[in-house]
N, C-alpha and C positions, 0 to 999 in steps of 0.2 A: 408555707408551701410554695414551691417554685412554679413560676408561670411559664418558663421556657425550658424545654428539655431537648438536648441534642439527640437526634434520631440515630446518629452514628455511634456515639460512645456512651450516651445516657447521662452526661453531665447536666446538672440543673442550674438554672439562673433565675434570679428575681427580676433582673433588668434586661430589656431587649438589647441595649447597647453592649452589654457584657456577653450575651448569647451571640450577637453578630460578630464581635471581636473574636470570640472562641472559634466560630466557624471559619473566619478568615485566617486565623493563626494555626489552629489545630487540624483543620480539614480543608485546606485551600483547594479550589478547583484546579485540576491539571490543565495546563495550556495545551492547545491543539499542536500536535507535532506533524512533521512531514509524513511520518508513518501513518498517522491517523488520516491524513488527506489521501494517501495512496490506498488505504483500506476502504475509505468511503467511495473511491473511484473504481473499486474492484467490479469488473463486469462491464464497465463503460467502454464502448468501442471508440478508438481514436483513429484519425485526428478529430479534434473538436475545438471549437472556439470557446472563449471564456463564457459567453452567454449560453452556449449549448451545454457546457459542463454544469452550469448552475441549474439549467432545466433538467438535466439528467439525474440530479441528486434529489432524493426524497425529502419531504418536509422535516422528517425527524433528524436530518443532518444539517440543521440550520446554522450551527457554528461553522461548519466547513463551507457551506454555501456563502456565508458572509465573507469568509476569507477569500474564496475564489472570486467573488465580485470585486475585490480590491486588487486582484492581479492585473497585469498589463493585458490590454485587449489585443490578443493575437490568437493564432491557431496553435494548439498544443499537440505534439505528436504522440505523447505517451504520459502516463502518470508520473514518471520520473521527471519529465520536463515541468510538470505542474508543481511537483515538490521542490524542484530547483528554483522556480519562480517564487514560491512561498518563502524559501530561504533568503532570497534577495529582498523580498518585502520585509521580512523579519529583521534582517541585519542591516538593511539599507545599503548593501554592497552588491555590485554586479558580480555574477559568477564568471570565471574565466571563459573566454570564447572557445577554448579547446577542450570543452567537456566531452567525455566519451561519446555521448549520444549525438553530439554535433560533429565531432571529429570523424566518426565512422560513416557519416553520410548515408547513402543508399545501402551500403553494405551493412551498416549497423541496423538498419530497419529490416533487412532480410535475415540477418544472423539470428540463430536461436538464442534466447536469453536464459541464463541459468536461473534467474529470479522467476521468470515466467514458468519454466519447467518445475521449479520448486512449488509454485502455486498449483500446478496441475496435479502434483502428487501429495497435496495436503490430505492428511488422514490415512495415507496408505500404510500398511504394515510391512516393515522390512524384516527379513530378507524377501526380495521379490525378483522374479525373472522377467525377461523382456515381455512376454505375453501378459503377465499380470500388470506391468507398467502400462502397456497399451490399453488394456481393458479399463484400468482405473482412469486414464487420461481421456479416453474416447469422448465422453459427453461434453468436455470443455475445450478440447484441442482443435486447432485449425488443421487444414489438410497438410500444410507444410510441417507443422509440429508432428503430425502422425507419420509423415514420411521420414522425418528425422528419427523418431522412435523405432521405426521398422529397420533402420540402419544399425541400431544398437546390437552389440554382441549377445548371443543367446547363452547367457550365464546368469548367476544369481548376484543381485546387487544388495549389499549388506546395509547400505545407508544412502541418504541423499548425496553424500560426498562421492560415493561410487557412481551415482547417476550423473553428477556434475562432471566427473572425470571422463565418463563415456561421451557425454555431450561435447566436451572439448575435442575428443578424438574424431567424432563424426561431423562436427560442425565446422 
């Protein structure tokens, strides 16, 4: 009778070392990605320092907290900047200084982000008209984002691609 059973696939093992090797080779833990970090930071208001970011994360996000504690001690303007710092940490290479979020300066901070708008419309059913977009985004959108949405044309948007095109026109 096997002493160790894999909870994932049901394989059985007599020895702990074989069970552990099975877990490492057949079901390795996925490494944290930049997308995981950005997802964990969803809803966090920026700018934030490294320590403020650590404090903003709940205890159940301990792996992400550990990574953020290893980032450089600076103020981060957005989750993308945190993800870029994570990339530098992971690859041991500095990102080029002309990154879009840095190159754009104040204008980049003021310009509407397609990624941000995509997050505002998470879960919406397309096609949707301007009023439906506004209604769906209202609980989470800033005043500036609402103003941008009110500038959208009054027609039906078939997909997020249509919304992004409209955002480029009005932004």
